[in-house]
N, C-alpha and C positions, 0 to 999 in steps of 0.2 A: 583763566586757568580752569580746567575741568573740576567738577565737584565729585569726589569719590564717596559713593553711598555704601557700597560693599565691594568685595573682590570682583564680582561679575558686573556690577552696575556702576557706570560712570556717566554723569550728565555733562554735556558739552556746554560751552559758554553761551551759545545762541538759544538755549532752551529756557532761559529766564531773562527778564527785562528789568533793568535797574535804572531808576531815575532819582536825581537829587532834588530834595524839597527843603523848605525852611523848617527848622526844628521848632517845637513848641517850648514854652516855659522860659525860665531865666537863662540868660546867656551873655549878659554884659553888652559890650559895644558891638559885637559881631552878630547878635541875634537877628537883626533886621537886614543884614547885608549878605551874609554867607549862607549858602544852602548846604548844610552839613548832614541833615537827616537823609535817609535812604528809603525809598519805596521799592521793594522787590516783588515782582509779579511772576508767578510760575503757573503755567497752564498744565494741569494734570493730564487732561485728555490728549493734548498735542505733544506731550513729552515722549521720550524714548524709554520710559520706565516699563518694566514688565507688567503684564495685566494684574498679577497678584498685588503689586504695590498700588496700582491705580485703583483697584476695587477697594482696598483697605483704606486708602486716603480719602476716597469719596464717601466712604461709610462713616468717617470720623465726624463727630459732632464738635467741630472746632470753629470758633468765630472768625478765624483767619481764612477759612475756605468758603468761597462764595457758592451760590447755587449753580453757577456755570462751571464750577470745578477749577477755579483759579485761586491759588494760594497768594495772599497779600500779606507781606511782612513789612512793618515799618520799624526801622532801627534808628534811634536818635539818642542812644545812651551816651555816646562818646562825643568828644569835641571835634574830631576830625572825620571827614567824609570817608577816608580810606578805612578807618577802624570801624565805622558804622557799616560799611560795605561788607567787611569780613564778618561782623557780628550777624548781619542778615543772612549771609550764606551759611554760617554755622547753625543758625536757628532753622533754616530750611533743611539742612543735612540732618539735624536732630529729629525734626518732624518726620522726615521720610524714613529714617532708621527706626523710629519708634513703632511704625506699623509692621516692620519686618519681624519683630519679636512675637512669636506665637506662644500664648499662655498655655501651660500644661493644664489639662482638665483635672479638677480635684476629684479624688476618689473618696466617696463618703465612707467613713469608718465608724465603728461603734466603740464606746469606751470598754476597756477590759473589765472582767468581773472583779478583779482585785481593786481597780481604781474606783469602781462603783461602791464597793464595800468600805473602802477607806473614806470616801465622801460621806457615806451614811454614818460611819463611826464618828467622824468629826462633827456632823450635824447633831447627833445625840449628845455628844460630849458638850458642845456649845449650849444645847438646850438645857442640860442639867446645871451648867454654870449660871445661866440666866434664871432658872427656876430657883436656885439658891439665893438669889438677890431679893426675891419677893418677901413681903411682910408675912409673918406667920400669925395666925389668930389662934392662940392656945386656949 
């Protein structure tokens, strides 16, 4: 089934490689017999993603992305291979969608004169309260 990234971007099935491996950790009787974990490999450079997505993905400092530009996702959360496969594809989709969001540049602003005055008033009021606590030497 194709992976929908956005309205214009759809990834075909042949763009990622999925292999089943044995899961780590506790699993009862099936842990040494059944390969339920999923390794998903997605080559960014060889994909049909637009250049914008490729550049932003390769610029990410993410441990799941190798130097060669291959995303490796290991899904072993669930007990069934099918659910782990769905989980891996969802995580790939989330990762690709995350680079499409462009952060708005913050415009530096100054505090208003009124807010500055209120801050200074509160400081002097607090100062007088603390000064009133000190011991007086009459």
